[in-house]
C-alpha positions in Angstrom: -41.6 84.1 -152.8 -41.0 80.6 -154.1 -40.6 80.0 -157.8 -41.9 76.8 -159.4 -39.3 74.4 -160.7 -39.2 74.1 -164.5 -40.8 70.9 -165.8 -37.5 69.9 -167.5 -35.6 70.2 -164.3 -38.3 68.2 -162.4 -38.1 65.4 -165.0 -34.3 65.4 -164.7 -34.6 65.2 -160.9 -37.0 62.3 -161.1 -34.6 60.5 -163.5 -31.7 61.0 -161.1 -33.8 59.5 -158.2 -34.8 56.6 -160.4 -31.2 55.9 -161.3 -30.2 56.2 -157.6 -32.7 53.5 -156.5 -32.2 51.3 -159.6 -29.5 49.0 -158.1 -31.5 48.4 -154.9 -34.6 47.8 -156.9 -32.9 45.3 -159.1 -31.4 43.5 -156.1 -34.8 43.2 -154.4 -36.4 42.0 -157.6 -33.8 39.4 -158.3 -33.3 38.0 -154.8 -36.8 38.5 -153.3 -39.5 38.8 -155.9 -38.1 36.3 -158.4 -37.6 33.5 -155.7 -41.1 34.1 -154.3 -42.6 33.8 -157.8 -40.6 30.6 -158.3 -41.9 29.2 -155.0 -45.5 30.0 -156.1 -45.0 28.3 -159.5 -43.3 25.3 -158.0 -46.2 24.8 -155.5 -48.5 23.8 -158.4 -46.1 21.2 -159.7 -45.8 17.6 -158.5 -43.2 14.9 -158.0 -43.6 11.5 -159.7 -40.9 8.7 -159.6 -38.4 11.2 -158.1 -38.9 13.6 -161.1 -40.7 17.0 -161.0 -43.7 17.1 -163.2 -44.1 20.6 -164.5 -47.9 20.7 -164.9 -50.5 22.7 -163.1 -52.0 20.8 -160.1 -53.6 21.5 -156.8 -52.4 18.2 -155.4 -50.0 19.8 -152.9 -52.6 22.1 -151.4 -55.2 19.3 -151.3 -52.5 17.1 -149.5 -52.0 19.8 -146.9 -55.7 20.3 -146.1 -56.7 16.6 -146.2 -53.8 15.3 -144.1 -54.5 16.4 -140.5 -50.8 16.2 -139.6 -49.8 19.4 -141.5 -52.5 21.7 -140.2 -51.9 20.4 -136.7 -48.2 21.0 -137.1 -48.8 24.6 -138.4 -51.1 25.2 -135.4 -48.5 23.9 -133.0 -45.9 26.2 -134.6 -48.3 29.1 -134.4 -48.8 28.5 -130.6 -45.0 28.2 -130.2 -44.5 31.5 -131.9 -47.2 33.1 -129.8 -45.6 31.8 -126.6 -42.2 32.9 -127.6 -43.6 36.4 -128.4 -45.3 36.7 -125.0 -42.3 35.5 -123.0 -39.9 37.7 -124.9 -42.2 40.7 -124.3 -42.4 39.9 -120.6 -38.6 39.8 -120.4 -37.9 42.5 -122.9 -40.2 45.3 -121.9 -38.9 45.7 -118.3 -35.3 45.6 -119.7 -36.1 48.2 -122.4 -37.8 50.4 -119.8 -34.9 50.1 -117.4 -32.4 51.0 -120.1 -34.5 54.0 -121.3 -34.5 55.5 -117.8 -30.7 55.6 -117.7 -28.7 58.3 -119.3 -25.3 58.9 -120.9 -22.7 56.2 -121.0 -24.7 53.8 -118.8 -27.5 53.7 -121.3 -25.1 53.2 -124.2 -23.3 50.3 -122.4 -26.6 48.6 -121.5 -28.0 48.9 -125.0 -24.8 47.6 -126.5 -25.0 44.6 -124.1 -28.3 43.8 -125.7 -26.9 44.1 -129.2 -23.7 42.2 -128.6 -25.3 38.7 -129.0 -26.5 39.7 -132.4 -22.9 40.2 -133.5 -22.3 36.4 -133.2 -23.5 33.8 -135.6 -27.1 32.5 -135.2 -25.8 28.9 -135.3 -23.2 29.7 -132.6 -25.9 31.1 -130.3 -28.0 28.0 -130.8 -25.1 25.7 -130.0 -24.4 27.8 -126.9 -27.9 27.0 -125.7 -27.4 23.4 -126.6 -24.3 23.3 -124.3 -26.3 25.0 -121.5 -29.3 22.6 -121.8 -27.4 19.3 -122.5 -26.9 16.4 -120.2 -23.4 17.7 -119.4 -24.5 21.3 -119.7 -24.3 24.2 -117.3 -27.8 23.7 -115.8 -27.6 20.0 -115.1 -24.1 20.4 -113.7 -25.1 23.2 -111.4 -28.2 21.3 -110.2 -26.2 18.1 -109.5 -23.5 20.2 -107.8 -25.9 21.6 -105.3 -27.5 18.2 -104.8 -31.0 19.0 -106.2 -30.8 16.2 -108.7 -28.7 13.0 -108.9 -28.8 12.5 -112.7 -29.2 14.9 -115.7 -32.7 16.1 -116.5 -33.7 14.6 -119.8 -36.5 17.1 -120.7 -34.1 20.1 -121.2 -33.0 19.1 -124.7 -34.3 17.6 -127.9 -38.0 18.5 -127.5 -40.4 21.3 -128.1 -39.5 22.9 -124.7 -35.9 23.2 -125.7 -36.9 24.9 -128.9 -39.2 27.3 -127.0 -36.5 28.2 -124.4 -33.7 28.6 -127.0 -35.9 30.9 -129.2 -36.8 33.0 -126.2 -33.2 33.6 -125.4 -31.7 34.2 -128.8 -34.6 36.3 -130.2 -35.1 38.5 -127.1 -33.0 41.4 -128.6 -35.5 41.8 -131.4 -38.1 42.6 -128.8 -36.0 44.9 -126.7 -34.7 47.1 -129.6 -38.1 48.4 -131.0 -39.6 48.8 -127.5 -36.5 50.8 -126.4 -36.8 52.9 -129.6 -40.4 53.8 -128.8 -39.7 54.5 -125.2 -36.8 56.8 -126.1 -39.1 58.9 -128.3 -41.6 59.6 -125.6 -41.3 63.3 -124.6 -40.0 63.7 -121.1 -42.5 66.6 -120.6 -45.5 64.3 -120.9 -44.2 62.0 -118.1 -43.4 65.1 -115.9 -46.9 66.6 -116.6 -48.5 63.3 -115.5 -46.6 63.4 -112.3 -47.4 67.1 -111.7 -51.1 66.3 -112.1 -50.8 63.8 -109.2 -50.6 60.5 -111.0 -48.6 57.7 -109.3 -45.7 55.9 -111.0 -48.0 53.1 -112.0 -50.7 55.4 -113.4 -48.1 57.3 -115.3 -46.8 54.1 -116.8 -50.1 52.6 -117.6 -51.8 55.8 -119.0 -48.9 57.5 -120.6 -45.8 55.5 -121.2 -47.2 52.1 -122.2 -49.8 53.4 -124.7 -47.1 55.5 -126.4 -44.7 52.6 -126.5 -47.2 50.3 -128.2 -45.8 50.8 -131.7 -42.5 49.3 -130.5 -44.4 46.4 -128.8 -46.3 45.6 -132.0 -43.1 45.7 -134.0 -41.4 43.4 -131.5 -44.2 41.0 -131.5 -44.2 40.9 -135.3 -40.5 40.3 -135.5 -40.5 37.5 -132.9 -43.6 35.8 -134.3 -42.5 35.7 -137.9 -38.9 34.7 -137.1 -40.3 31.8 -134.9 -42.8 30.7 -137.5 -40.2 30.2 -140.2 -37.2 29.0 -138.1 -35.9 25.6 -138.9 -32.3 25.7 -137.6 -33.3 25.7 -133.9 -35.6 22.7 -134.3 -32.9 20.8 -136.1 -30.1 21.5 -133.6 -32.0 21.4 -130.3 -35.4 19.9 -131.1 -34.5 16.4 -132.1 -37.2 14.0 -133.4 -39.7 15.3 -130.8 -39.3 18.9 -131.7 -41.0 19.0 -135.1 -42.1 22.4 -136.4 -43.6 23.7 -139.6 -40.3 25.2 -140.7 -38.5 21.9 -140.1 -41.1 20.1 -142.3 -40.4 22.6 -145.1 -36.7 22.1 -144.8 -37.1 18.3 -144.9 -39.2 18.5 -148.1 -36.5 20.5 -149.8 -33.7 18.3 -148.4 -34.3 14.7 -147.4 -37.6 14.1 -149.2 -36.6 16.0 -152.3 -40.2 17.1 -152.8 -39.7 20.7 -153.8 -43.2 21.3 -155.1 -44.8 20.3 -151.8 -42.2 22.2 -149.8 -43.0 25.2 -152.0 -46.7 24.9 -151.3 -46.0 24.8 -147.5 -43.7 27.9 -147.9 -46.5 29.7 -149.8 -49.0 28.9 -147.0 -46.5 30.1 -144.4 -45.9 33.3 -146.4 -49.6 34.0 -146.5 -49.9 33.5 -142.8 -46.9 35.8 -142.2 -48.4 38.5 -144.4 -51.7 38.3 -142.6 -49.8 38.8 -139.3 -48.1 41.8 -140.7 -51.4 43.3 -142.0 -53.2 42.7 -138.7 -50.2 44.2 -136.8 -50.2 47.2 -139.1 -54.0 47.6 -138.8 -53.8 47.4 -135.0 -51.0 50.0 -135.0 -53.0 52.3 -137.2 -56.0 52.0 -134.9 -53.9 52.9 -131.9 -52.9 56.2 -133.6 -56.5 57.2 -134.2 
């Protein structure tokens, strides 16, 4: 028979747990909550004669909605993020499924091969793609070597296509990992039961494996989509003047233009969009579990 814990001991236990999480809570508050609040406050300020005017104003948000360039740029970045998510899913799901069907050391080696690129710097991976796509890069050199082209292809770098291709390559592990985690948790008995009942390999995959792996698919989509929405390093390094994205505009307002209030308002709008994506993904995942 279990005895109830004394109230004094329960209070002491709660105090210990609170003290245990206090450093983490302070860290999150100082470096996540406070900067977000500052962004929100800055978004209502304005810039006049290169000085920030600390007064409440909706001018930055009005500027966004009345200037067709910014909503169009946000929509183009949205489509880019959606395209990167779809392509990384098309590449990542078969790879994750292939790895999950292996066992022992082979599975570990293949999974580590997916993780190894993440151990290198994000900038290094972007520069690696720049070397591959450049005029003197691997792709152009190989095509000229076999005689398919006589001069470098100009469209491989410094445009929206190069941003899309680079993001697909460097963000692919973020799609593979959650899908693999979901596939790994599927009980082997369910798959064997489906086969015992006469289901083909495709029917087993479509009716058993894929539905049970959807939480990983949703998590992968969310990771890729949000990372692509806010990315500004890739457009800077491989996009050039033709590869303008919403993240790059935000970076330019904080850097070259020195318009922190407008950059903050764009950041707030991007944050709201990202939160909506997270809520929709969570809602869709909850519906799948019903």
